[in-house]
C-alpha positions, -999 to +999 in steps of 0.1 A: +276-294+684+260-292+642+221-296+644+207-309+612+197-281+581+157-281+576+135-268+549+098-272+549+077-289+521+041-287+511+022-316+520-003-312+494+018-302+466+051-311+475+071-282+465+102-277+488+108-243+500+133-222+521+123-200+542+088-210+552+061-192+543+027-191+557+014-207+523+029-225+495+037-203+463+027-233+438-007-245+453-014-217+477-021-241+508-010-243+545-001-272+549+036-279+555+060-306+568+098-299+575+126-320+561+162-326+569+182-313+537+216-328+542+233-325+504+234-301+475+255-291+444+271-258+445+262-234+416+282-208+423+309-199+451+327-166+458+346-148+485+337-115+505+352-095+530+344-092+563+341-055+572+346-062+608+375-085+608+388-079+570+389-114+565+376-135+534+345-150+542+338-177+515+300-184+503+287-209+482+251-209+462+239-247+471+211-262+447+200-288+474+191-326+464+155-313+476+147-287+457+154-251+472+188-231+464+202-213+497+232-194+507+264-215+528+297-206+536+324-228+526+357-237+522+377-218+499+388-247+480+346-256+472+335-247+435+310-251+410+298-288+405+311-301+439+288-319+460+283-308+500+269-316+530+255-295+551+249-287+588+240-256+609+270-249+633+270-227+665+280-190+655+272-176+690+252-178+718+221-186+697+226-181+662+238-208+640+250-210+605+243-230+573+282-244+561+286-262+533+315-293+538+328-313+506+305-345+508+332-378+511+334-399+486+315-380+460 
């Protein structure tokens, strides 16, 4: 079962970041709010070989609509400029993996 992907936004200057930091890199304040990041645009996609399985793992650098750039797993057909939906999917008993899927109707 997937979960929404969340980023952190400064309550004072509205700067969005991922991963959370103790203070805002823009204004230095310590007042944060959490926000769901559902969509973004692929800036770059590539693959690498998984050392354990020998299979290709596809990765995309995704510029979120809310600002930050994140790395997510993706399908081989995902390419630069494509709109994607983001979700956290289970990757074991206690871990989650960020997955970028093509956005329907985009």
